[in-house]
C-alpha positions as CSV (number, residue, x, y, z in Angstrom):
1,M,31.1,-0.9,4.0
2,A,27.4,-0.9,3.8
3,A,26.1,-2.8,1.0
4,S,24.2,-0.1,-1.9
5,L,20.6,-0.9,-2.2
6,A,19.4,1.5,-4.7
7,R,17.6,0.1,-7.6
8,T,15.7,1.9,-10.4
9,V,11.6,0.8,-10.7
10,F,9.1,3.1,-12.6
11,G,11.7,5.2,-14.1
12,A,12.7,6.6,-10.5
13,E,16.0,5.7,-8.7
14,F,15.2,4.2,-5.0
15,R,18.1,4.7,-2.1
16,N,17.1,1.1,-1.0
17,P,14.1,-1.0,-1.7
18,V,12.2,-0.5,1.7
19,L,9.2,1.5,1.8
20,L,6.5,2.6,4.4
21,A,3.3,1.0,3.2
22,A,0.3,2.6,3.1
23,G,-2.1,3.8,5.8
24,T,0.7,3.4,8.3
25,A,2.6,6.6,7.9
26,G,-0.1,8.9,7.5
27,F,1.8,11.8,4.9
28,G,4.8,11.2,6.4
29,R,4.1,14.8,8.4
30,E,2.8,12.5,11.2
31,L,6.4,10.6,11.7
32,E,8.4,13.8,11.4
33,G,11.1,13.5,14.3
34,V,10.2,9.9,15.0
35,V,11.5,8.4,11.9
36,N,14.1,9.8,9.8
37,L,12.4,9.9,6.2
38,D,16.3,9.9,4.0
39,R,16.4,6.8,5.2
40,L,13.8,5.3,3.4
41,G,13.4,4.2,0.2
42,G,10.2,5.3,-0.7
43,L,6.7,5.9,1.5
44,V,3.5,5.0,0.4
45,S,1.0,8.0,1.2
46,K,-2.4,7.2,3.0
47,A,-5.2,6.8,1.3
48,V,-6.6,10.0,-1.2
49,S,-10.2,10.1,-1.9
50,L,-12.2,12.5,-3.6
51,E,-13.7,13.8,-0.5
52,P,-13.1,13.8,3.1
53,R,-13.9,10.5,4.6
54,S,-14.4,9.9,8.9
55,G,-14.2,6.4,8.9
56,N,-15.5,3.6,10.4
57,P,-16.8,3.5,14.0
58,P,-14.4,3.0,16.9
59,P,-13.1,1.1,18.1
60,R,-10.9,0.6,14.5
61,V,-7.9,-1.5,16.0
62,A,-7.5,-4.7,17.6
63,E,-4.1,-6.8,17.9
64,F,-4.7,-10.8,18.2
65,A,-2.3,-12.9,18.8
66,G,-1.3,-13.3,15.1
67,G,-1.3,-9.7,14.3
68,M,-3.5,-7.1,14.0
69,L,-7.2,-6.1,12.8
70,N,-8.1,-3.1,11.5
71,S,-11.1,-1.3,10.2
72,V,-9.7,2.4,9.7
73,G,-12.6,2.7,6.7
74,L,-10.3,4.9,4.8
75,A,-9.9,8.1,6.5
76,N,-8.8,10.9,4.9
77,P,-8.8,14.4,4.2
78,G,-10.1,14.3,0.8
79,L,-8.0,15.6,-2.1
80,A,-8.1,19.3,-1.7
81,H,-6.6,19.0,1.8
82,V,-3.9,16.5,0.4
83,R,-3.2,18.9,-2.4
84,E,-3.1,22.1,-0.7
85,H,-1.5,20.6,2.5
86,E,0.4,17.4,2.6
87,L,1.6,17.4,-0.8
88,P,3.3,21.1,-0.8
89,W,5.2,20.0,2.8
90,L,6.0,16.2,0.9
91,S,7.5,18.3,-2.0
92,R,10.0,20.5,0.9
93,R,10.6,17.8,3.1
94,L,11.2,14.7,1.0
95,G,14.5,14.8,-0.6
96,T,15.0,12.1,-3.0
97,T,13.0,9.9,-1.0
98,R,10.4,8.8,-3.4
99,L,6.6,9.0,-2.9
100,I,4.2,6.5,-4.0
101,V,-0.1,8.3,-3.4
102,N,-2.3,5.8,-2.7
103,V,-5.5,6.4,-4.2
104,V,-8.8,5.0,-3.4
105,G,-12.5,5.6,-5.4
106,F,-16.0,4.5,-4.9
107,A,-17.2,4.8,-8.5
108,L,-15.8,4.2,-11.8
109,D,-14.7,8.2,-12.3
110,E,-13.5,8.8,-8.8
111,Y,-9.5,7.1,-9.2
112,A,-8.9,9.1,-12.0
113,R,-10.3,12.6,-10.6
114,V,-7.8,12.0,-8.0
115,I,-5.0,11.6,-9.9
116,E,-5.7,14.4,-12.4
117,G,-6.0,16.7,-9.0
118,L,-2.8,15.9,-7.9
119,D,-0.9,15.3,-10.9
120,G,1.1,18.6,-10.9
121,F,3.1,17.6,-8.7
122,D,6.5,16.5,-9.1
123,I,7.0,14.7,-6.1
124,I,4.8,11.6,-6.8
125,T,6.7,9.0,-8.4
126,A,3.8,6.4,-8.6
127,F,-0.1,6.1,-7.7
128,E,-1.1,3.3,-6.2
129,L,-4.6,2.6,-6.5
130,N,-6.6,0.7,-4.1
131,L,-9.0,-2.1,-5.9
132,S,-9.7,-3.4,-2.9
133,C,-12.3,-1.0,-2.5
134,P,-15.6,-1.3,-2.8
135,N,-17.4,-0.2,-6.2
136,T,-21.1,1.5,-5.4
137,S,-22.3,1.7,-8.2
138,A,-21.8,-2.1,-8.4
139,G,-23.3,-3.5,-5.4
140,G,-20.4,-3.4,-3.2
141,S,-18.1,-5.8,-4.7
142,E,-14.3,-4.9,-4.7
143,F,-13.2,-3.6,-8.3
144,G,-10.2,-6.0,-8.4
145,A,-12.7,-8.8,-8.3
146,D,-14.2,-7.8,-11.5
147,A,-12.0,-7.9,-15.0
148,E,-13.8,-4.9,-16.2
149,S,-13.8,-2.8,-13.7
150,V,-10.1,-3.1,-13.2
151,T,-9.7,-2.3,-16.7
152,A,-11.9,0.4,-16.4
153,V,-10.2,1.8,-14.0
154,I,-6.8,1.5,-15.2
155,H,-8.0,2.9,-18.6
156,S,-9.2,5.9,-17.0
157,C,-6.4,6.6,-15.0
158,R,-4.2,6.2,-17.9
159,A,-5.9,8.9,-19.6
160,V,-5.1,11.8,-16.6
161,T,-1.3,10.7,-16.0
162,R,1.9,9.7,-17.7
163,R,3.4,8.4,-14.1
164,A,3.6,4.8,-13.1
165,L,0.1,3.2,-11.7
166,V,0.8,0.3,-9.5
167,A,-2.7,-1.7,-8.8
168,K,-2.8,-2.6,-5.3
169,L,-4.9,-6.1,-4.9
170,S,-6.4,-7.8,-2.2
171,P,-5.0,-11.8,-1.3
172,A,-8.8,-12.9,-1.0
173,L,-8.7,-12.6,-4.5
174,A,-9.6,-16.4,-6.2
175,D,-6.7,-16.1,-8.4
176,V,-4.9,-12.8,-7.6
177,A,-2.2,-13.8,-10.6
178,G,-4.8,-13.7,-13.0
179,T,-6.5,-10.3,-11.7
180,A,-2.4,-9.0,-12.0
181,E,-2.5,-10.2,-15.7
182,V,-5.5,-8.1,-16.3
183,A,-4.1,-4.8,-14.5
184,A,-1.1,-5.7,-16.5
185,R,-2.8,-5.9,-20.3
186,A,-5.2,-2.6,-19.1
187,G,-1.6,-0.9,-18.5
188,A,-0.5,-0.8,-15.0
189,D,3.1,-0.3,-15.0
190,G,3.8,-2.3,-11.2
191,I,1.5,-4.6,-9.1
192,S,1.2,-4.2,-5.0
193,V,0.3,-7.8,-3.2
194,V,-1.2,-8.1,-0.9
195,N,-3.7,-5.5,0.7
196,T,-4.6,-7.4,4.1
197,M,-7.2,-10.2,4.7
198,P,-10.7,-9.9,6.0
199,G,-11.4,-11.2,9.3
200,I,-13.1,-11.0,12.2
201,V,-11.7,-11.2,16.3
202,R,-14.9,-11.5,19.1
203,G,-14.0,-9.9,22.8
204,D,-14.3,-12.0,26.3
205,G,-12.7,-15.3,25.0
206,G,-14.5,-15.7,22.2
207,R,-18.0,-15.2,23.8
208,G,-18.2,-11.1,23.4
209,A,-19.5,-8.5,20.5
210,P,-16.4,-8.2,17.7
211,R,-13.9,-6.1,18.7
212,L,-13.9,-3.6,15.9
213,G,-16.8,-1.4,16.1
214,Q,-17.5,-2.1,11.9
215,G,-17.6,-5.9,13.1
216,S,-15.3,-7.3,10.8
217,G,-11.8,-5.8,9.6
218,G,-8.6,-6.4,7.8
219,V,-5.8,-9.0,8.8
220,S,-2.2,-7.7,8.7
221,G,0.5,-8.5,10.6
222,P,2.9,-11.8,10.7
223,G,0.4,-14.3,9.4
224,L,0.1,-12.5,6.0
225,L,4.0,-12.3,5.2
226,P,3.9,-16.0,3.3
227,V,0.7,-15.2,1.5
228,G,2.3,-11.9,0.1
229,V,5.4,-14.0,-0.7
230,L,3.6,-16.8,-2.7
231,A,1.6,-14.2,-4.4
232,T,4.4,-12.1,-5.3
233,A,5.8,-15.0,-6.8
234,R,2.6,-15.7,-9.1
235,V,2.3,-12.2,-10.1
236,V,6.2,-11.6,-11.1
237,E,5.9,-15.3,-13.0
238,R,2.7,-14.0,-14.6
239,T,3.1,-10.3,-15.5
240,G,6.4,-9.3,-15.6
241,L,5.6,-6.0,-13.7
242,P,7.5,-4.9,-10.8
243,V,6.5,-5.9,-7.6
244,I,5.5,-4.1,-4.4
245,G,5.6,-7.1,-1.7
246,V,3.8,-6.0,1.2
247,G,2.5,-7.9,4.3
248,G,4.0,-9.4,7.6
249,V,7.4,-7.9,7.3
250,R,9.1,-7.1,10.5
251,S,13.2,-8.1,9.6
252,A,15.5,-7.9,7.0
253,A,15.3,-11.7,6.2
254,D,11.4,-10.9,5.6
255,V,12.6,-8.3,2.9
256,R,15.0,-10.8,1.6
257,Q,11.8,-13.3,1.3
258,Y,9.7,-11.1,-1.0
259,L,13.0,-10.0,-2.8
260,A,13.5,-13.8,-3.7
261,A,10.1,-13.8,-4.4
262,G,11.0,-11.5,-7.3
263,A,9.6,-7.9,-5.7
264,S,11.5,-4.7,-6.8
265,L,10.2,-3.1,-3.6
266,V,9.1,-4.0,0.1
267,A,6.6,-2.2,2.2
268,I,6.7,-2.0,5.6
269,G,3.5,-1.7,7.5
270,T,2.3,-2.8,10.6
271,A,5.3,-3.6,12.3
272,A,6.4,0.2,11.5
273,L,3.0,1.0,13.5
274,A,4.5,-0.8,16.5
275,D,8.0,0.0,16.7
276,P,8.2,3.5,14.1
277,R,12.0,3.1,14.0
278,L,11.7,-0.6,12.7
279,P,12.4,0.2,9.2
280,E,15.6,2.1,9.8
281,R,17.1,-1.0,11.7
282,V,16.0,-3.4,8.5
283,I,17.3,-1.4,6.2
284,A,20.9,-1.1,8.1
285,D,20.8,-4.9,8.3
286,L,20.1,-5.0,4.9
287,E,23.0,-2.8,4.4
288,A,25.5,-5.2,6.6
289,G,23.8,-8.6,5.1
290,R,22.9,-9.4,8.9
291,G,19.4,-10.3,9.8
């Protein structure tokens, strides 16, 4: 008999701890007919910004021996489109699969304005705040790199929603657990670790131009697993908040690494891009005690 993997996180029941990570599953519609969305614990949507974004110049993705480098540039159709088209579809389709909406901003007030525009949809369980975005009002440094910015973003978001707020943090932070502690004090209900790690890969055996149109990008894939697991353990120890573990997950054994570190939920990203049916196999292995 399959083991029950259900758990209650952010005041909601997830049928299992496996999520699809932000940026890898679009808004769910893109996977219809390919992935059984009803098997997932949850789906983290593609980033939503106040205005539509066309993203970075191509090429946007490059594989290398240790994983993948991407520079999509947070391309998305913007708040109005998501509110009018994507969330109504998700409300009709998801059933009991939980939805977490990833939110991005480029000035302090933009996160809250996006959340305010989406908060009326009952389908949303939580908002994941991508604090790796550059704060254009402060010279382009990441929101997550500055305690005052982290606090201001979370305070402004808390003022417009009662839904759970999850701070997503970069592994490049000097003290990711310390930043998580700042987010917790500001009112975050959970932490998501980790986002991608900055990197660059050149073509032609290292002699050519960068393989991404933007030059550098975010590193994801297998090499990120131990980074994410360590960050999860440190954040859980420092904050006691629910943690979504992200990075390098390819198997049930990888999910267990995060759960053993204290994660409440675990998101699969790059591996699901390469093989969209992998998350369902991971869930089946977890239920059967395999992997």
